[in-house]
Backbone as JSON, one array per atom type, in Angstrom:
{
  "sequence": "MAALPLATAEVCDANSHLITGGELRALQPIFQIYGRRQVFAGPIVTLKVFEDNVLVREFLEEKGQGRVLVVDGGGSLRCAILGGNPVQQAQNNGWAGIVVNGCIRDVDEINGCDIGVRALNSHPMKANKKGMGEKHVPITIAGTRICDGEWLYADTDGILVSRTELIV",
  "N": [[5.76, 30.15, 18.96], [4.57, 33.39, 18.81], [6.28, 36.3, 19.81], [5.47, 38.84, 22.2], [5.09, 41.98, 20.84], [7.52, 44.47, 21.42], [8.34, 47.84, 22.26], [10.97, 49.1, 20.49], [12.73, 51.22, 21.21], [12.25, 51.49, 23.95], [13.08, 48.98, 24.81], [15.83, 49.14, 24.26], [16.54, 51.23, 26.02], [16.04, 50.03, 28.49], [17.77, 47.91, 28.58], [20.62, 48.25, 28.55], [22.81, 46.82, 29.44], [22.62, 44.4, 28.06], [23.06, 45.28, 25.49], [25.67, 46.27, 25.67], [26.98, 43.87, 26.21], [26.62, 42.56, 23.82], [24.52, 40.87, 23.4], [22.13, 41.94, 22.63], [21.34, 43.54, 19.71], [21.19, 46.27, 17.41], [19.99, 46.69, 14.16], [21.48, 48.44, 11.43], [19.92, 51.44, 10.26], [18.63, 50.9, 7.52], [16.5, 49.89, 6.2], [13.36, 49.88, 4.43], [9.9, 50.24, 5.3], [7.31, 47.95, 4.89], [4.12, 46.35, 4.23], [1.18, 45.73, 6.29], [1.55, 45.3, 8.99], [3.27, 47.0, 11.16], [4.64, 46.63, 13.48], [6.31, 43.9, 14.7], [7.42, 40.66, 15.86], [9.49, 37.82, 16.65], [10.88, 34.43, 16.65], [13.87, 33.85, 14.79], [14.46, 32.75, 11.45], [17.03, 31.98, 9.29], [18.29, 32.78, 6.02], [20.33, 32.63, 3.17], [20.77, 34.03, 0.1], [21.29, 34.9, -3.4], [20.07, 37.05, -5.63], [18.09, 35.2, -6.29], [15.11, 33.51, -5.78], [13.96, 31.05, -5.07], [14.39, 29.47, -2.71], [13.45, 31.26, -0.81], [10.7, 31.35, -1.37], [10.11, 28.64, -0.85], [10.52, 28.46, 1.96], [8.48, 30.2, 2.88], [6.23, 28.82, 2.19], [5.99, 27.0, 4.16], [4.59, 26.37, 7.47], [4.52, 29.21, 9.43], [4.42, 29.77, 12.19], [4.62, 32.08, 13.79], [7.18, 32.95, 13.33], [10.07, 34.84, 12.06], [11.32, 35.43, 8.93], [14.56, 35.99, 7.93], [16.34, 37.26, 5.4], [19.35, 37.21, 3.78], [20.05, 38.81, 1.08], [22.34, 39.61, -0.11], [22.37, 42.32, -0.42], [21.63, 43.12, -2.91], [20.55, 45.3, -5.46], [19.53, 44.85, -7.92], [17.43, 43.23, -8.66], [14.22, 41.91, -7.59], [13.76, 39.83, -4.78], [11.6, 38.99, -3.45], [8.12, 38.86, -3.67], [4.61, 39.76, -4.15], [2.91, 37.4, -4.11], [4.33, 35.31, -2.59], [4.45, 36.71, -0.16], [1.78, 37.01, 0.53], [1.21, 34.3, 0.9], [2.91, 33.81, 3.07], [1.67, 35.39, 5.02], [-0.78, 34.0, 5.24], [0.19, 31.59, 6.19], [1.04, 32.11, 8.73], [3.43, 33.51, 9.36], [5.3, 35.95, 11.16], [6.83, 38.04, 10.18], [9.06, 39.35, 7.6], [12.36, 40.01, 6.74], [14.36, 41.51, 4.41], [17.47, 41.69, 3.0], [17.78, 43.13, 0.48], [15.8, 43.58, -2.49], [12.22, 44.04, -2.97], [9.12, 43.39, -4.75], [5.89, 44.23, -6.2], [4.7, 46.04, -4.44], [2.28, 47.4, -3.68], [0.53, 45.26, -3.34], [1.86, 43.83, -1.3], [1.75, 45.76, 0.72], [-0.89, 45.56, 1.38], [-1.08, 43.28, 2.86], [-1.37, 41.59, 6.0], [1.17, 41.5, 7.55], [4.54, 41.91, 8.63], [7.02, 43.52, 6.76], [10.31, 44.19, 5.81], [12.63, 45.77, 3.73], [15.34, 46.67, 1.49], [14.61, 48.2, -0.73], [12.33, 48.69, -3.51], [11.94, 46.89, -6.6], [11.29, 46.36, -10.04], [12.12, 44.11, -11.53], [12.22, 40.52, -11.73], [13.59, 37.81, -9.74], [16.17, 35.27, -10.23], [15.65, 31.71, -10.77], [17.06, 29.42, -9.65], [17.42, 28.01, -7.34], [19.52, 28.25, -5.58], [21.41, 28.71, -2.58], [21.74, 29.12, 1.03], [20.44, 27.62, 3.92], [19.46, 28.34, 7.3], [21.89, 29.41, 8.28], [24.49, 31.4, 9.85], [24.23, 34.88, 9.25], [25.21, 38.11, 8.02], [23.87, 41.19, 8.12], [23.09, 44.63, 7.59], [25.14, 45.53, 9.26], [25.13, 43.71, 11.35], [25.52, 40.58, 12.9], [23.54, 37.73, 12.52], [21.87, 34.96, 13.82], [20.28, 31.82, 13.21], [17.38, 31.08, 15.07], [17.68, 33.11, 16.95], [16.06, 36.08, 18.28], [13.88, 38.46, 16.8], [12.88, 41.84, 16.85], [10.79, 44.29, 15.69], [9.83, 47.61, 14.91], [8.51, 50.88, 14.13], [10.68, 52.41, 14.8], [12.94, 50.88, 14.43], [14.98, 47.87, 14.08], [15.66, 45.21, 16.2], [17.85, 42.62, 17.31], [18.01, 39.81, 19.34], [19.77, 37.51, 21.41], [18.22, 35.89, 22.95], [14.73, 35.38, 23.83], [13.03, 38.32, 24.69], [11.67, 39.48, 27.72], [8.76, 41.2, 28.7]],
  "CA": [[4.84, 31.11, 19.55], [5.0, 34.75, 18.52], [6.6, 37.12, 20.97], [4.72, 40.08, 22.35], [5.92, 43.08, 20.32], [8.01, 45.44, 22.38], [8.84, 49.08, 21.66], [12.43, 48.92, 20.42], [13.43, 52.26, 21.96], [12.14, 51.14, 25.37], [13.94, 47.81, 25.02], [17.21, 49.63, 24.32], [16.71, 52.01, 27.25], [15.98, 49.17, 29.67], [18.68, 46.78, 28.49], [21.95, 48.69, 28.11], [23.76, 45.75, 29.76], [22.56, 43.42, 26.97], [23.68, 45.93, 24.33], [27.11, 46.28, 25.94], [27.46, 42.49, 26.12], [26.43, 42.03, 22.47], [23.37, 39.96, 23.34], [21.08, 42.7, 21.98], [21.95, 44.37, 18.67], [20.29, 47.03, 16.53], [20.4, 46.73, 12.76], [21.62, 49.79, 10.88], [18.62, 51.88, 9.73], [18.71, 50.92, 6.05], [15.34, 49.19, 5.64], [12.05, 50.52, 4.23], [8.81, 49.52, 5.97], [6.23, 47.51, 4.01], [3.14, 45.49, 4.9], [0.3, 46.42, 7.24], [1.98, 45.09, 10.37], [4.5, 47.77, 11.34], [5.3, 46.11, 14.67], [6.29, 42.44, 14.72], [8.52, 40.02, 16.57], [9.44, 36.36, 16.64], [12.14, 33.73, 16.46], [14.44, 34.07, 13.46], [14.93, 31.72, 10.53], [17.92, 32.68, 8.37], [18.45, 32.29, 4.66], [21.29, 33.41, 2.39], [20.59, 33.83, -1.34], [21.7, 36.07, -4.18], [19.26, 37.25, -6.84], [17.4, 33.94, -6.51], [14.07, 33.48, -4.74], [13.36, 29.73, -4.91], [14.41, 29.07, -1.3], [12.57, 32.19, -0.09], [9.33, 30.85, -1.58], [9.97, 27.36, -0.14], [10.35, 28.73, 3.39], [7.2, 30.85, 3.16], [5.18, 27.83, 2.0], [5.91, 26.27, 5.43], [3.89, 27.05, 8.56], [5.44, 30.18, 10.03], [4.38, 29.65, 13.65], [5.05, 33.33, 14.42], [8.61, 33.21, 13.1], [10.48, 35.91, 11.16], [12.33, 35.01, 7.97], [15.56, 37.02, 7.67], [16.99, 36.85, 4.16], [20.49, 37.98, 3.3], [20.07, 38.8, -0.37], [23.59, 40.22, -0.56], [22.19, 43.75, -0.62], [21.46, 43.39, -4.34], [19.53, 46.25, -5.9], [19.36, 44.58, -9.35], [16.17, 42.52, -8.89], [13.46, 41.65, -6.37], [13.77, 38.42, -4.38], [10.35, 38.73, -2.74], [6.99, 39.52, -4.31], [3.32, 39.73, -3.49], [2.35, 36.06, -3.88], [4.92, 34.66, -1.41], [4.11, 37.44, 1.06], [0.4, 36.6, 0.83], [1.31, 32.95, 1.44], [3.51, 33.94, 4.4], [0.61, 35.88, 5.91], [-1.73, 32.91, 5.44], [0.85, 30.5, 6.9], [1.35, 32.49, 10.11], [4.72, 34.15, 9.6], [5.15, 37.28, 11.76], [7.47, 39.05, 9.36], [10.14, 39.01, 6.68], [13.34, 41.07, 6.57], [15.1, 41.19, 3.2], [18.62, 42.52, 2.65], [17.64, 43.14, -0.97], [14.6, 44.28, -2.95], [10.94, 43.38, -3.13], [8.27, 43.98, -5.77], [4.46, 44.12, -5.9], [4.61, 46.79, -3.19], [0.9, 47.65, -3.28], [-0.01, 43.99, -2.84], [2.5, 43.56, -0.01], [1.24, 46.71, 1.7], [-2.23, 45.12, 1.75], [-0.98, 42.06, 3.66], [-1.21, 41.75, 7.45], [2.46, 40.92, 7.9], [5.6, 42.91, 8.63], [8.07, 43.31, 5.76], [11.35, 45.2, 5.7], [13.51, 45.52, 2.59], [16.13, 47.84, 1.14], [13.84, 49.02, -1.66], [11.55, 47.9, -4.45], [12.53, 46.77, -7.94], [10.32, 45.63, -10.85], [12.63, 42.88, -12.16], [12.14, 39.33, -10.88], [14.83, 37.1, -9.44], [16.44, 33.99, -10.89], [14.97, 30.56, -10.18], [18.02, 28.32, -9.69], [17.37, 27.27, -6.08], [20.82, 28.33, -4.91], [21.41, 29.44, -1.33], [22.03, 28.38, 2.25], [19.41, 27.75, 4.94], [19.8, 28.19, 8.72], [23.3, 29.74, 8.49], [24.69, 32.76, 10.34], [24.31, 35.89, 8.19], [25.52, 39.46, 8.5], [23.19, 42.24, 7.36], [22.95, 45.92, 8.28], [26.18, 45.64, 10.29], [24.81, 42.85, 12.49], [25.52, 39.12, 12.69], [22.25, 37.17, 12.94], [21.87, 33.5, 13.79], [19.03, 31.09, 13.26], [16.92, 30.83, 16.43], [17.67, 34.32, 17.75], [14.75, 36.75, 18.26], [13.85, 39.76, 16.13], [11.83, 42.79, 17.28], [10.77, 45.41, 14.74], [8.76, 48.61, 14.94], [8.83, 52.0, 13.24], [11.97, 52.98, 15.19], [14.06, 50.07, 13.95], [14.98, 46.41, 14.22], [16.58, 44.67, 17.18], [18.05, 41.17, 17.34], [18.42, 39.37, 20.67], [20.12, 36.09, 21.47], [17.13, 35.18, 23.62], [13.46, 36.09, 23.84], [12.99, 39.37, 25.71], [10.45, 39.48, 28.52], [8.25, 42.55, 28.94]],
  "C": [[5.39, 32.51, 19.31], [5.23, 35.53, 19.8], [5.68, 38.33, 21.0], [5.59, 41.21, 21.81], [6.27, 44.09, 21.4], [8.46, 46.68, 21.63], [10.36, 49.02, 21.67], [13.2, 49.98, 21.21], [13.4, 51.96, 23.46], [13.01, 49.95, 25.7], [15.39, 48.25, 25.14], [17.48, 50.38, 25.62], [16.81, 51.12, 28.48], [17.04, 48.08, 29.68], [20.08, 47.16, 28.01], [23.0, 47.61, 28.39], [23.77, 44.67, 28.67], [23.2, 43.97, 25.7], [25.2, 45.9, 24.48], [27.7, 44.89, 25.76], [27.28, 41.86, 24.75], [25.26, 41.07, 22.33], [22.17, 40.61, 22.65], [21.74, 43.66, 21.0], [20.87, 45.06, 17.86], [20.85, 46.98, 15.12], [20.54, 48.17, 12.32], [20.31, 50.17, 10.2], [18.61, 52.03, 8.2], [17.44, 50.37, 5.39], [14.1, 50.08, 5.52], [11.0, 49.63, 4.89], [7.7, 49.22, 4.96], [5.29, 46.61, 4.8], [2.33, 46.28, 5.92], [0.76, 46.3, 8.68], [3.32, 45.8, 10.58], [5.3, 47.31, 12.56], [5.17, 44.59, 14.64], [7.52, 41.91, 15.43], [8.37, 38.52, 16.46], [10.82, 35.76, 16.51], [12.57, 33.78, 15.0], [14.76, 32.75, 12.75], [15.79, 32.45, 9.5], [18.03, 31.97, 7.03], [19.42, 33.22, 3.94], [21.13, 33.03, 0.92], [21.17, 35.03, -2.07], [20.94, 36.08, -5.49], [18.53, 35.99, -7.26], [16.36, 33.8, -5.4], [13.42, 32.12, -4.5], [13.29, 29.32, -3.44], [13.54, 29.99, -0.44], [11.13, 31.67, -0.17], [9.11, 29.54, -0.81], [9.74, 27.57, 1.35], [8.95, 29.25, 3.68], [6.0, 29.95, 2.87], [5.0, 26.97, 3.25], [5.05, 27.05, 6.42], [4.89, 27.95, 9.27], [5.52, 30.1, 11.53], [4.94, 30.89, 14.34], [6.52, 33.66, 14.22], [8.82, 34.38, 12.14], [11.56, 35.35, 10.24], [13.26, 36.18, 7.69], [16.42, 36.53, 6.51], [18.15, 37.78, 3.84], [20.54, 37.8, 1.79], [21.31, 39.48, -0.93], [23.49, 41.71, -0.81], [21.96, 44.11, -2.08], [20.3, 44.34, -4.6], [19.23, 46.05, -7.38], [18.08, 43.81, -9.68], [15.49, 42.32, -7.54], [13.52, 40.16, -6.04], [12.53, 38.05, -3.57], [9.25, 39.52, -3.42], [5.7, 39.28, -3.57], [2.78, 38.34, -3.19], [2.99, 35.35, -2.69], [4.59, 35.39, -0.11], [2.68, 37.1, 1.49], [0.41, 35.2, 1.46], [1.9, 32.97, 2.85], [2.48, 34.41, 5.42], [-0.34, 34.73, 6.24], [-1.15, 31.76, 6.24], [1.34, 30.88, 8.29], [2.75, 32.99, 10.38], [4.47, 35.53, 10.2], [5.73, 38.36, 10.87], [8.57, 38.48, 8.49], [11.06, 40.23, 6.58], [14.24, 40.65, 5.41], [16.24, 42.19, 2.99], [18.74, 42.47, 1.13], [16.33, 43.84, -1.3], [13.37, 43.38, -3.0], [10.23, 43.99, -4.33], [6.82, 43.7, -5.42], [4.15, 44.83, -4.58], [3.16, 47.03, -2.76], [0.24, 46.4, -2.72], [0.55, 43.65, -1.46], [1.95, 44.49, 1.06], [-0.19, 46.39, 2.13], [-2.24, 43.9, 2.65], [-0.75, 42.38, 5.13], [0.02, 40.97, 7.91], [3.47, 42.06, 7.88], [6.66, 42.56, 7.6], [9.03, 44.49, 5.8], [12.23, 44.8, 4.52], [14.28, 46.8, 2.28], [15.35, 48.78, 0.23], [12.99, 48.11, -2.52], [12.22, 47.93, -5.82], [11.57, 45.95, -8.79], [10.81, 44.31, -11.43], [12.58, 41.71, -11.2], [13.5, 38.65, -10.75], [14.98, 35.85, -10.3], [15.72, 32.87, -10.15], [15.89, 29.33, -10.27], [17.99, 27.47, -8.41], [18.67, 27.27, -5.31], [20.69, 29.13, -3.61], [21.72, 28.53, -0.16], [20.96, 28.67, 3.3], [20.02, 27.6, 6.34], [21.29, 28.45, 9.0], [23.41, 31.14, 9.1], [24.86, 33.72, 9.15], [24.71, 37.22, 8.82], [24.83, 40.45, 7.57], [23.09, 43.49, 8.23], [23.9, 46.02, 9.47], [26.02, 44.7, 11.47], [24.85, 41.38, 12.1], [24.23, 38.57, 13.3], [22.3, 35.66, 12.77], [20.45, 32.95, 13.86], [18.65, 30.86, 14.73], [16.99, 32.03, 17.36], [16.29, 34.97, 17.61], [14.87, 38.12, 17.61], [12.65, 40.55, 16.63], [11.89, 43.99, 16.35], [9.6, 46.32, 15.01], [9.21, 49.77, 14.05], [10.14, 52.7, 13.62], [13.14, 52.17, 14.68], [13.87, 48.6, 14.22], [16.04, 46.02, 15.21], [16.67, 43.16, 17.01], [18.61, 40.82, 18.71], [18.77, 37.89, 20.64], [18.99, 35.26, 22.08], [15.84, 36.01, 23.54], [13.48, 37.1, 24.98], [11.65, 39.32, 26.42], [10.05, 40.92, 28.82], [8.44, 42.93, 30.39]]
}
Protein backbone atom coordinates (compact mmCIF):
# COMPACT_ATOMS: atom_id res chain seq x y z
CA MET A 1 0.00 0.00 0.00
CA ALA A 2 1.42 3.36 -0.98
CA ALA A 3 2.12 5.78 1.82
CA LEU A 4 0.50 9.17 1.93
CA PRO A 5 3.15 11.60 0.63
CA LEU A 6 4.45 13.87 3.35
CA ALA A 7 6.29 17.17 2.96
CA THR A 8 9.90 16.24 3.69
CA ALA A 9 10.74 19.56 5.37
CA GLU A 10 7.76 19.19 7.73
CA VAL A 11 8.74 15.60 8.48
CA CYS A 12 12.25 16.72 9.42
CA ASP A 13 10.94 19.57 11.60
CA ALA A 14 8.54 17.28 13.45
CA ASN A 15 10.89 14.32 13.90
CA SER A 16 14.26 15.59 15.12
CA HIS A 17 14.38 12.67 17.59
CA LEU A 18 14.18 10.18 14.69
CA ILE A 19 16.95 12.05 12.84
CA THR A 20 19.16 12.06 15.93
CA GLY A 21 18.56 8.34 16.45
CA GLY A 22 19.33 7.52 12.80
CA GLU A 23 15.86 6.14 12.12
CA LEU A 24 15.16 8.98 9.66
CA ARG A 25 17.84 9.97 7.16
CA ALA A 26 18.03 12.51 4.35
CA LEU A 27 19.87 11.64 1.16
CA GLN A 28 22.48 14.15 0.00
CA PRO A 29 20.93 16.50 -2.60
CA ILE A 30 22.56 15.01 -5.69
CA PHE A 31 19.52 13.82 -7.64
CA GLN A 32 17.69 15.44 -10.57
CA ILE A 33 13.88 15.26 -10.64
CA TYR A 34 12.19 13.44 -13.53
CA GLY A 35 8.70 12.11 -14.20
CA ARG A 36 5.36 13.84 -13.65
CA ARG A 37 5.00 12.73 -10.03
CA GLN A 38 7.26 15.07 -8.06
CA VAL A 39 5.98 13.81 -4.71
CA PHE A 40 6.00 10.08 -4.00
CA ALA A 41 6.49 7.63 -1.16
CA GLY A 42 6.44 3.93 -0.47
CA PRO A 43 8.25 0.88 0.86
CA ILE A 44 11.73 0.39 -0.61
CA VAL A 45 13.03 -2.42 -2.79
CA THR A 46 16.82 -2.30 -3.20
CA LEU A 47 18.96 -3.32 -6.13
CA LYS A 48 22.71 -3.04 -6.73
CA VAL A 49 23.99 -3.07 -10.32
CA PHE A 50 26.79 -1.50 -12.33
CA GLU A 51 26.24 -0.33 -15.90
CA ASP A 52 23.78 -3.21 -16.40
CA ASN A 53 20.00 -2.84 -16.50
CA VAL A 54 18.66 -6.41 -16.83
CA LEU A 55 17.68 -6.68 -13.15
CA VAL A 56 16.21 -3.16 -13.17
CA ARG A 57 13.89 -4.16 -16.01
CA GLU A 58 12.98 -7.44 -14.28
CA PHE A 59 11.91 -5.65 -11.11
CA LEU A 60 9.80 -3.09 -12.98
CA GLU A 61 7.98 -5.88 -14.85
CA GLU A 62 6.62 -7.01 -11.44
CA LYS A 63 3.58 -5.45 -9.78
CA GLY A 64 4.87 -2.43 -7.89
CA GLN A 65 2.11 -2.23 -5.26
CA GLY A 66 3.12 1.36 -4.44
CA ARG A 67 6.75 0.46 -3.79
CA VAL A 68 9.85 2.49 -4.67
CA LEU A 69 12.76 0.83 -6.46
CA VAL A 70 16.09 2.22 -5.20
CA VAL A 71 18.95 1.29 -7.52
CA ASP A 72 22.58 1.69 -6.56
CA GLY A 73 24.17 2.01 -9.98
CA GLY A 74 27.55 2.78 -8.45
CA GLY A 75 27.16 6.44 -9.38
CA SER A 76 28.24 5.66 -12.94
CA LEU A 77 27.98 8.54 -15.39
CA ARG A 78 29.12 6.42 -18.38
CA CYS A 79 25.74 5.01 -19.48
CA ALA A 80 22.04 4.98 -18.61
CA ILE A 81 20.65 2.08 -16.58
CA LEU A 82 17.02 3.19 -16.89
CA GLY A 83 15.09 4.28 -19.96
CA GLY A 84 11.61 5.21 -21.10
CA ASN A 85 10.18 1.73 -21.74
CA PRO A 86 10.89 0.32 -18.26
CA VAL A 87 9.61 3.53 -16.65
CA GLN A 88 6.39 3.28 -18.67
CA GLN A 89 6.07 -0.33 -17.51
CA ALA A 90 6.74 0.71 -13.90
CA GLN A 91 3.98 3.31 -14.14
CA ASN A 92 1.56 0.73 -15.57
CA ASN A 93 2.53 -1.83 -12.90
CA GLY A 94 1.85 0.51 -9.97
CA TRP A 95 5.33 1.50 -8.81
CA ALA A 96 5.33 4.80 -6.87
CA GLY A 97 8.85 5.78 -7.88
CA ILE A 98 12.39 4.90 -8.86
CA VAL A 99 15.61 6.37 -7.45
CA VAL A 100 18.75 5.69 -9.49
CA ASN A 101 22.29 6.32 -8.28
CA GLY A 102 23.32 6.55 -11.92
CA CYS A 103 21.94 7.87 -15.21
CA ILE A 104 18.72 7.56 -17.15
CA ARG A 105 17.85 8.20 -20.80
CA ASP A 106 14.70 8.95 -22.82
CA VAL A 107 14.10 11.92 -20.52
CA ASP A 108 11.18 13.37 -22.51
CA GLU A 109 9.40 10.01 -22.41
CA ILE A 110 10.08 9.60 -18.68
CA ASN A 111 8.87 13.14 -17.98
CA GLY A 112 5.56 12.17 -19.59
CA CYS A 113 5.04 9.27 -17.17
CA ASP A 114 2.96 9.56 -13.99
CA ILE A 115 5.68 8.22 -11.73
CA GLY A 116 8.44 9.75 -9.63
CA VAL A 117 12.00 9.30 -10.89
CA ARG A 118 15.23 10.59 -9.40
CA ALA A 119 18.63 10.09 -11.02
CA LEU A 120 22.06 11.70 -11.08
CA ASN A 121 21.71 12.81 -14.69
CA SER A 122 20.85 11.67 -18.20
CA HIS A 123 23.11 9.90 -20.68
CA PRO A 124 22.38 8.71 -24.24
CA MET A 125 24.38 5.45 -24.09
CA LYS A 126 22.57 2.27 -23.06
CA ALA A 127 23.69 -0.14 -20.36
CA ASN A 128 25.08 -3.65 -20.66
CA LYS A 129 22.74 -6.65 -20.62
CA LYS A 130 24.61 -9.26 -18.56
CA GLY A 131 22.10 -9.64 -15.72
CA MET A 132 24.70 -9.00 -13.03
CA GLY A 133 23.73 -7.48 -9.69
CA GLU A 134 22.31 -8.08 -6.23
CA LYS A 135 18.66 -7.87 -5.19
CA HIS A 136 17.27 -6.93 -1.74
CA VAL A 137 20.69 -6.03 -0.27
CA PRO A 138 21.65 -3.04 1.88
CA ILE A 139 23.04 -0.25 -0.32
CA THR A 140 24.69 3.08 0.38
CA ILE A 141 23.86 6.00 -1.90
CA ALA A 142 24.02 9.76 -1.39
CA GLY A 143 25.74 9.26 1.96
CA THR A 144 22.91 7.09 3.31
CA ARG A 145 22.61 3.37 4.03
CA ILE A 146 19.28 2.05 2.70
CA CYS A 147 17.75 -1.35 3.41
CA ASP A 148 15.07 -3.30 1.65
CA GLY A 149 11.70 -2.73 3.36
CA GLU A 150 12.46 0.74 4.71
CA TRP A 151 10.26 3.67 3.57
CA LEU A 152 11.17 6.43 1.14
CA TYR A 153 9.57 9.89 0.98
CA ALA A 154 10.45 12.24 -1.88
CA ASP A 155 9.34 15.72 -2.86
CA THR A 156 10.95 18.76 -4.46
CA ASP A 157 12.90 19.49 -1.25
CA GLY A 158 14.64 16.12 -1.14
CA ILE A 159 14.49 12.45 -0.27
CA LEU A 160 14.06 10.92 3.17
CA VAL A 161 14.47 7.30 4.22
CA SER A 162 12.80 5.98 7.36
CA ARG A 163 13.15 2.62 9.06
CA THR A 164 9.37 2.54 9.47
CA GLU A 165 6.35 4.07 7.79
CA LEU A 166 5.76 7.62 9.01
CA ILE A 167 2.29 8.57 10.16
CA VAL A 168 0.88 11.99 9.28
